N, C-alpha and C positions, 0 to 999 in steps of 0.2 A: 712237088706233087705239082704234076701239069694238067692242066685243062681238060684235056682232053684223057687223062686219068679221071677224072671229076665228076666231066659228063659221062663216063660209061660207067662211074658208080651210082651216077643219076638214074639211069638208065636200067641197071640192074636191079637197083632197090624198085620203079616202077615198074620193071615185069613180074616183078617177086610178087607183087601185088597182087595186077592180074593174075599169076598164077595162083594166090591163096593162099601165100608164105605170109605170116605172124608181124608185125615191127618188128618184134621181140627174136627173130632171125636174121638180121645184119650181120654179116659176116667177116665186118671190119671194125679190131680195136675203137673202144671210145677217143680217143686220142691222136685218131687216122682223119686226115682228113675227109676222107673219101666215106665213114661215117657220116660224117652231115650229109656229103651225098648223096647217098645209096638213101640217107631217113626223108630227104626230100624229095625223093623219087616217087618212095613206095608214098608218102603223105601226099603229092599231085595225082599218085594214082587214084588212091584212096577218094580226093575230095570228089575227084568225076566220076568215079563209082555212085557214092551218094549223091550228086547232084543230079544224076543221069534218072537213080531211082524215085529222087524226088518228083523230076520232071513227069516221070510212067503213074507217079499215085498221081499226081495236081491232071492230070491229064495232057 
């Protein structure tokens, strides 16, 4: 798998989280390198959202 394809899968995962999809909705099979990239993108977006929400609570 090319680095471009992995980067694309990462961005797809990030956008999926932003769009409200569950992490379990990853479209790639577990043995595909794009699976890990998609999951990493989803988790990065999720972590950012959680950090922003915590910042709002703390003021």
